[in-house]
C-alpha positions in Angstrom: -38.6 80.2 44.3 -40.5 83.6 44.7 -36.7 85.2 44.0 -36.4 83.7 40.7 -40.1 84.8 39.4 -39.3 88.4 40.9 -35.9 88.1 38.6 -37.6 87.3 36.1 -40.2 89.8 36.1 -37.6 92.6 36.3 -35.6 91.4 33.5 -39.1 91.0 31.7 -39.6 95.0 32.7 -36.4 96.3 31.7 -36.3 94.5 28.4 -39.3 95.7 27.3 -38.7 99.1 28.3 -35.3 99.1 26.7 -36.4 97.8 23.2 -39.7 99.8 23.5 -37.9 102.6 22.3 -34.8 102.2 19.0 -33.0 104.9 20.4 -32.4 103.4 23.5 -31.0 99.9 21.7 -28.7 102.6 19.6 -27.5 104.3 23.1 -26.6 100.6 24.2 -24.9 99.2 21.3 -22.7 103.1 21.1 -21.8 102.7 24.6 -20.5 98.7 24.0 -18.3 100.1 21.0 -17.0 102.4 23.2 -15.8 100.4 25.9 -14.7 97.7 23.5 -12.6 100.1 21.7 -11.1 101.1 25.3 -10.5 97.4 26.4 -8.5 97.2 22.8 -6.3 100.1 23.7 -5.9 99.0 27.0 -4.7 95.5 26.1 -2.2 96.9 23.6 -0.5 99.7 26.2 -0.2 96.4 28.5 1.4 94.5 26.0 3.5 97.2 25.3 4.4 97.7 28.9 5.0 93.9 29.4 7.2 93.6 26.5 9.6 97.0 27.3 9.7 95.3 31.2 10.8 92.1 30.0 13.1 93.3 27.6 16.6 91.7 27.7 18.0 95.2 28.7 15.8 95.3 31.9 16.8 91.4 32.9 20.4 91.5 32.1 22.5 91.2 35.6 25.4 92.0 34.5 24.8 95.5 33.5 24.3 96.3 37.3 26.1 98.1 39.8 28.1 95.4 42.3 26.2 98.0 45.0 22.7 96.9 44.2 23.6 93.0 45.1 25.0 94.0 48.8 22.1 92.8 50.9 21.5 89.4 48.6 24.9 88.8 48.4 24.8 89.3 52.2 21.8 87.3 52.5 23.5 84.3 50.7 26.5 84.3 53.0 24.6 84.6 56.1 26.8 88.0 56.7 23.7 90.0 57.5 23.8 92.0 60.6 20.0 92.7 61.9 19.4 95.9 64.1 16.8 95.9 67.0 15.3 99.0 68.9 16.5 97.4 72.1 20.1 96.7 72.6 20.9 93.0 73.8 24.1 92.8 75.6 
């Protein structure tokens, strides 16, 4: 209960200090606008990267060499040999 009262008093004090001078509000609004632009640029960049990485050329498995699939083919057939540090005889 007392924590809630302290929080309300602090919010009131901060709000009254911010709105006491119009320049403070302008600084906050300018900062919000710049952050909004940065988020938009980041979203566009992320969208472009996802579209590039999900393109058909990169997902086409036929265009890759057979050497890249040797380990996975070995897993499918069960022919993978594991190496250990201690030699078991």
